[in-house]
C-alpha positions, 0 to 999 in steps of 0.5 A: 420879376426879371433881373433887369427890373421888368415885370414879366406879366406885362412884357407882351404889352411892352414889345408889341409893334403898336404905338400903345397897348392897353393893360387891364388888371384888378387888384385886391386891397393892400396889393403891392407891385413891389419896385419895378420898371418898364421898357416903355412909358406907362399911363397908370390909371384906375377906373376904381380905387386909389393907387399910392405910387412911389418913385425915386423922386416923389410920391403920388396919390392917384384917385379916379379921375387922375392918371400917372404918367411914367417915363420909360424905365422909371422905377416905381412901386404901386400900392392899392387902397381898396379894390383897384381896377387898373386900366393902364397904357404902355406907349412906344417911344414915338408915341410917348409924352416928352416929359422926362419925369413922372407927372399926374394928368387929369382924366376927363370923361372922353379920355376915361372912355378911350382908355377903357376901350383901348383895354378891350382891343387885342394887343395887335389891333388893326392900325387902319380900323377901330384900334388905330382911331382910338390910339390917335385920339388917345394920344391927342387927349394925352397931350391936352390933359391938364397937369396937376400938382399931386407930386410930393417930392421925396427928401433924401436927408434922413432927418427930413425922411423921418419927418415925411414918414411921420406926416404920411402917417398923420397928415393932420398933424399940426406940429410946427417946424420948430416942434419937428426940429426937436424930434428930428435932431436938427434946428428949424433953420436947418430943416427949412434950408434942407426942405428948400434945397431938396424939394424946391418947396418951403415946409408949409407948401410941402406939407400942404401937398400931401394933405391935398393929395390925401384929401383927394383920395378921401373924396374919391372914396366917398368922404364929404369935403368937411370930413376930408378937410378935418382928416387932413388937418384943415381947421375949416371947410372954406379954407380947405375948399380954397386951397383945393381949388387953388391947387387943382382948379376945381372945388372939392365937390368936383365943380 
């Protein structure tokens, strides 16, 4: 890691005079990049495996079929769950999305194939040949990609952080806000006010967000909808299916 927080393994991809550069790397289960940032915006995508990404403002679970958009210089840490085949893109400022905060994008079959193809191109690809055509289509697909509610806002208050860490370890916990208040040293009313102020969500909605993100990761690893529902605390598969469809626009079976 260099003093300015850049990752020396990707420095060439951040400096090449092209609108975008593909970066391919495979990781073993449990590998952790550590906190770092990049001079260019990045599209973090994995064709296999699940990435758990922490940023200063939110946490993300990124299964296959999803990608994380990171603006330039956004500090982040990536932990790998299972074997992860990362296929990322670094984008020059004039090619980057205008979004100023990290966000999750849906990756359809076309964008998936384009990202893999871009990673097979040399760093200095032919701007008037195949590389240039791929880049133009990738940038168009990125602008069209659906934005998905996978972000789990990170609270700053120490009491909320304790609660958030506990739920990250056990997303199926059925404890009420009153019960959490007794453990966190604050009244339920105080916790509710802090949740709204720091995350922009009420406690019930905030708790559902990491549950559904965890469920998406479980489904990507082969769990059935019923198994995923039970693991993240839904009493019934239909209730889970309805919440999943409302959040992501598809059923847990991918339709």
